[in-house]
N, C-alpha and C positions, 0 to 999 in steps of 0.2 A: 504494500500500500504506500503510495507516494505521500510525502509530507504536504500538508495543505498550506498554501501561501495565498495571501490576499491578491486579488486582481486589480484592486483600486487603492488609492490613497485614503488614509483615515481622514474623517472630517475634522475641521478645526474644533477645539473645545469650546463649549458654550460659556460665555461670560454673563453673569447676572449680578444681582445685588447680593454679593457674597457676604459682605459685612452685616447687612441687615438680616440676612438669613441666619447667620451664626448668632447674632445678638438675640434674635427672636427665639431661637432654640434654647439658648442659655437662660433666658427669662422664663421660658416654659418649664425647663427642668427645675429652676429654683422655686417657681410657684407650686409645682407638684410636691417638692420637698416641704414647703410651708403648709400645704393643704393636708399632707399626711402626718405632720408632726403632732397635732393634737391627739391622734389615734395611735400613738406609740405603744401604749399598753395593749391595745387590741392586736397590733402586729406582733408584739413580743409574745403574747399568749399563744399565738399560732405559729411562731417561728419564722415570721416573714419580715423581720426588721431590715433585712437586706434591701427591701423595696425602698425604704426611706433613704438608706445610705447610697443606693444607686442613684437616686435623684440628686443627692448632694454631690456625688462624684461627677454626674453629668453637668451640673452647674459649674463645678470647679474646672473641669476640662473645657467647658465652654468659654470660661474666662481666658484660658490659655489660647483657645481658638480665636477669640476676638482679637487678642494681642497679635497673633500671627497674621490673620487676614488683613488687619489694618496696616501692618507693615508691608505686606505683599501688595495691597492696593496702592499704597504710597509709592512703592518701588515701580509698579507698572505705570503710574501717572508720571513719575520722574523720567522714566525711559521714553514714554510717548512724547513728553515735552522736549527732551533732548533730541530725539530723532526728527521732530518737527522743525527744530532749529537747524538741523544738519550737523550738530556737534557729535563727535565720536562718543560712544558709550564707554564708561569706565567699568570694567569687569566687576 
């Protein structure tokens, strides 16, 4: 059997409101954490406290994600501005 190789080029990646998407997801994880927190005893009785801590971990990782995508977005904007001016890009 021959190895499969694509016959066409891959499409360009889609760019969207990445910062807003990550920020919205982070807020959602934190809200879910806050909503579940008053029911900690109920979750603890059933051995499901990991649900609460998963939401907190999602919010924490989301904060790292916000930091990352904001830096990425700023770098993309700088690169676009430099290429528009015709200046060489610094690696």
